[in-house]
C-alpha positions as CSV (number, residue, x, y, z in Angstrom):
1,X,-18.9,-7.9,41.6
2,X,-15.5,-7.0,41.9
3,X,-14.5,-10.4,40.3
4,X,-17.0,-9.7,37.7
5,X,-15.8,-6.6,36.6
6,X,-12.1,-7.8,36.7
7,X,-13.2,-11.0,34.3
8,X,-15.0,-8.6,32.1
9,X,-12.1,-6.4,31.5
10,X,-9.8,-9.7,30.8
11,X,-12.5,-10.6,28.1
12,X,-12.4,-7.2,26.2
13,X,-8.4,-7.1,26.6
14,X,-8.1,-10.2,25.1
15,X,-10.6,-9.3,22.2
16,X,-8.9,-6.6,21.5
17,X,-5.7,-8.1,21.3
18,X,-7.2,-10.8,19.2
19,X,-8.5,-7.8,16.6
20,X,-4.8,-6.0,16.7
21,X,-3.6,-9.5,15.6
22,X,-6.3,-10.0,13.1
23,X,-5.7,-6.7,11.6
24,X,-1.5,-6.6,11.5
25,X,-1.8,-10.0,10.1
26,X,-3.9,-9.2,7.6
27,X,-2.1,-5.8,6.2
28,X,1.4,-8.1,6.3
29,X,-0.7,-10.4,4.1
30,X,-1.5,-7.6,2.0
31,X,1.9,-5.9,1.8
32,X,3.2,-9.3,0.6
33,X,0.9,-9.4,-2.7
34,X,2.2,-5.6,-3.4
35,X,5.7,-6.7,-3.0
36,X,5.2,-9.6,-5.6
37,X,3.7,-7.1,-8.2
38,X,6.0,-5.9,-11.0
39,X,6.1,-2.0,-11.7
40,X,4.2,-3.0,-14.9
41,X,1.3,-4.4,-12.9
42,X,1.1,-1.7,-10.3
43,X,1.4,0.8,-13.1
44,X,-1.4,-0.2,-15.0
45,X,-3.8,-0.9,-11.6
46,X,-2.9,2.5,-10.0
47,X,-2.7,5.0,-12.9
48,X,-5.5,3.5,-14.9
49,X,-7.8,4.3,-12.0
50,X,-7.6,8.2,-12.4
51,X,-7.0,8.7,-15.7
52,X,-5.7,7.1,-18.9
53,X,-1.6,6.0,-18.6
54,X,0.9,7.6,-21.0
55,X,3.5,5.9,-22.4
56,X,6.5,5.5,-21.0
57,X,8.1,7.2,-23.7
58,X,5.7,10.4,-23.1
59,X,8.3,11.8,-20.4
60,X,12.3,12.1,-20.1
61,X,13.9,9.5,-17.3
62,X,14.3,12.7,-15.0
63,X,10.7,13.4,-15.7
64,X,9.6,10.4,-14.3
65,X,10.8,10.5,-11.0
66,X,9.2,14.0,-10.1
67,X,6.0,12.4,-11.8
68,X,6.5,9.2,-9.6
69,X,6.8,11.8,-6.6
70,X,4.2,13.8,-7.3
71,X,1.5,10.7,-8.2
72,X,2.7,9.0,-5.0
73,X,0.7,11.7,-3.1
74,X,-2.6,11.5,-5.2
75,X,-2.5,7.8,-5.3
76,X,-1.5,7.1,-2.4
77,X,1.5,4.8,-3.0
78,X,4.3,3.3,-0.9
79,X,7.9,4.5,-1.5
80,X,8.3,0.9,-2.5
81,X,5.3,1.1,-5.2
82,X,6.3,4.5,-6.6
83,X,10.1,2.9,-7.1
84,X,9.0,0.2,-8.6
85,X,6.5,2.0,-11.3
86,X,9.3,4.8,-12.1
87,X,11.9,2.2,-12.7
88,X,9.3,0.5,-14.9
89,X,8.5,3.8,-16.7
90,X,12.5,4.9,-17.1
91,X,13.4,1.6,-18.6
């Protein structure tokens, strides 16, 4: 009975490790896709989900920094995504 329990525990640990690798590997691939996107692409994809996107000339360069920080929280953007979007809007 003890051997069965040890084998079962070993299989559970192997399966858990496999699931962990799949999750980590999948998230790395997704973050690479995001890294490859430009600020303009991220702006179009993320900002239009909730509202019409304003023209980059609608706000000053400094206002875009503040707006970017506010919208990062609302849109659940990473720092890298926010920085790319704000850089695009400040051009």
